[in-house]
C-alpha positions, 0 to 999 in steps of 0.5 A: 550466514549470520546477520551482523547489523541492520542499518536504516536510512530515512528519506523524504522523496517529493511528490509532483502534487499534494496528496489530499484525502478526507482527513489530511494532506502531504507533499512528499513521501517519508519512508525508511530504507533498511540494509541488512548486513551479513557476515558473508557480505550479502546485503538485503534491502527492505523498506517501511512506510512512515506509518503511523509516524517515522519515529514509530517505525525507526524505534521498531527497527532500533529495538528489533535489531538486537533480536535479529543480529546473530540470526540466520537471515534464511530462517525467516519464520524463526526471526518473525516469531522472535520479533513477535514474541520476544520483541513484544510487538505482537499486540501493536499493529503500529510496529508492523511496517518496521518489522515488515521491512526487516522480513523483506530484507531477509527475503531479499537475502534468500533470493540472492543466496538462491539466485532466484527472484522472489516470485519464484520463492513464493510459488512462481508467477501466475502473471508476468505483469502486475496492474496498479491504479492511477491515483487522482489528487483531490482538486478542482473537477476540471484539473482532476479530469485533465489528470485522468486524461494524463493517466489514460494516456499512460495506459492506466485502466483504473482511477482512484478518487478520494471522496468524503468531502464535507459537501457531497456536491464536491464529490459528485462534481469531481467524479462526474468530471473524471467519468466524462473525461475517461468515457465508458470503460476505464474503471473508477474506484472511490475511497471515503477513508471511513468518513461517512455514517452508514446512512450518509454512505448509502446516500452518497454512494447511491448518488455516485452509482450513475458514474459506474463505480468499480469499488467503494472503499471503506465508507464507514468505520473499519471497526464496525463490521456489522454496518459494513455487512449492512452496507454490502447488502444495500450498495449498488456497487461492490464494497472494498474493505481496507481499514477493516482488513489490515492484518490477517486476524482482521481479514478473518473477521471481515470474512466471518461478518460477510463485510466486504466483496473485495479485501485489501491486504498489505505486507507493511500493515501485516508485518511481512511479505509472507503474511501478504501471501497468507492473507491473499490465500485466506481470502481465496479460501473464502471466495473473496478477491484481493488487492494490495493496499499501499501507504506510499512506497518507493521501488524497493517495497513496490517491487517486493510486493509485486513479486508476491502479487504475481505469484498469487491468482487471487489478486484480481483488481488493480492494486494501489500505487503512488505512480501519479505522485512520486517525482523520483525514487532511490533505486538505480536505473530510474527516476519514476517506476516504469509502468507500461499500460498501468502495469509493472514487469517483475525484475528478473535479478535475484531477490527483489531484483533492484539496487540502490542509487547511493547519490539519490539515497543521500540526497533524500536523506538530506531532504528528510533532515530539512523537511517538515515532518509528514505522515500518512496520518494527516494534520487537517481534520474537520468532522464530516457529518453527511446528510442522510 
């Protein structure tokens, strides 16, 4: 079997409500769906989040395609090394989502050839369902409380709140309102996206501690591991690394620095599903649990990642999901992914286990052509200098 082409489709799928965080906002999800074609008629599906921009992802796929055409899609290690070395992408993390989509499509083909779901290829399931959090959009405290109640009604047990507002009282009001709406038991996770200084993080998270925070995600710059380690020793809740831990070399440095209690891992940021598994295993050896990060994913990437999560015992916290944002999807058989009690069950068909809805794919390709460009990197920016 040989790869004959890699075709990509850039889509824009609307959100129900805007995503807002410390440095930006967006109203829809831009992502790139790929189809890997073979001379035996088997087609592999992959997906790349539009990070750091759609243009970068598209260019990574375009320049990588000549390197994979003619290769055996079952030779995933060979293809990954070829892209890294001959493609000269090994030093550019920005290309990883595009490369990861190509690797994902190869795994989909392997599963289809073997007649097995991906979870079997990655060692078999240690769990039948994968748990995700409910992402609360920033807004008025009362509106966020109502949204939290809606997520609770759908069975979600972990609620994710972006913090890092210029006025700390805003963060306090939002978290307090959500905790009051949820009551005791459901978990609240906060993420500052590197917005705080070390002193500011200590002050802010010390005040937020009364609301029983499950994890504090990346309160300071991800490159400053010594300050992360300093915070970890002083915070009243566990520290989650994210911007610090996007690739396996970064995860290794987090481990060596003692800079986190929990580590976020991501196949898109680390260039492949195999690397997602390796990162989780690396952290398990170090005694650190992991969860999966998301830049925003449709059903292709969500289910591909879920197969790996289900095969790894070390995913002990709810992983990231855009369940509360996406108004639709491009996979066949559903508008929104079928979360039950905040969890997804694995598809049992070979490979990733899903097919494309061609009508929706074309609809959202056209939506992308007409849309204002969006990106996980926001255009809004105002420096935040928290009080000590």
